[in-house]
C-alpha positions in Angstrom: 4.5 13.2 -9.3 2.0 16.1 -9.5 -1.6 14.9 -9.1 -0.4 11.5 -7.8 -1.2 10.1 -4.4 -1.7 7.0 -2.4 -4.6 6.3 -0.1 -2.6 5.9 3.2 1.0 6.1 4.4 2.0 4.2 7.5 4.9 6.0 9.2 7.4 5.3 11.9 5.8 7.2 14.9 8.8 9.1 16.2 10.4 10.2 12.9 7.4 10.0 10.5 9.6 8.1 8.1 7.3 6.4 5.5 7.2 2.6 6.1 4.3 1.3 3.9 2.2 2.8 1.2 -1.4 1.6 1.1 -3.3 1.6 -2.2 -7.0 0.7 -2.2 -8.0 -0.5 -5.7 -11.6 0.2 -6.7 -13.0 -1.2 -10.0 -11.3 1.6 -12.0 -7.8 0.1 -11.4 -8.4 -2.1 -14.4 -8.6 0.8 -16.8 -5.5 1.7 -18.9 -5.1 5.2 -17.6 -5.3 3.9 -14.0 -2.9 1.0 -14.6 -0.4 3.5 -16.2 -0.6 5.7 -13.1 -0.4 2.7 -10.7 2.8 1.5 -12.5 4.3 4.9 -12.1 3.5 5.0 -8.4 4.8 1.4 -8.0 8.1 2.3 -9.7 8.5 5.5 -7.5 7.9 3.5 -4.3 10.3 0.8 -5.5 13.0 3.4 -6.1 12.4 4.9 -2.6 12.5 1.4 -1.1 9.0 1.7 0.4 6.7 -1.3 0.1 3.1 -1.0 -1.2 0.2 -2.9 0.2 -2.6 -3.1 -2.4 -6.1 -4.1 -1.4 -9.4 -4.1 -3.1 -11.9 -1.6 -1.8 -14.4 -3.1 0.6 -17.1 -1.9 3.1 -15.1 -3.3 6.0 -11.6 -4.7 6.5 -10.3 -7.3 9.0 -7.6 -5.6 11.1 -5.8 -8.9 11.7 -5.7 -9.6 8.0 -4.2 -6.2 7.3 -1.7 -6.6 10.1 -0.6 -10.0 8.7 -0.2 -8.6 5.1 2.0 -5.7 6.5 4.1 -8.2 8.5 4.5 -10.3 5.3 5.9 -7.2 3.5 8.7 -7.0 6.2 9.2 -10.8 6.4 7.9 -10.9 9.9 6.5 -14.3 11.1 2.7 -14.5 10.9 0.6 -13.1 13.7 -1.5 -15.8 15.4 -5.3 -15.4 15.4 
């Protein structure tokens, strides 16, 4: 696990229990060394029963889109626009 990290962790506010890991994929995610690392992190999260939200890096993000993607991870009905 040394030298491994994710970009963001969304936590339950009162307990700080991790709920969702957020990985931002830049163009290097296609390289072999990066895909090996990503597979390791995915397996670690899976074993801890923490979902991962993966998104391509961008200059800006739509908050509603992110919210809907997180809701989908937890099988929550879609948020209306």
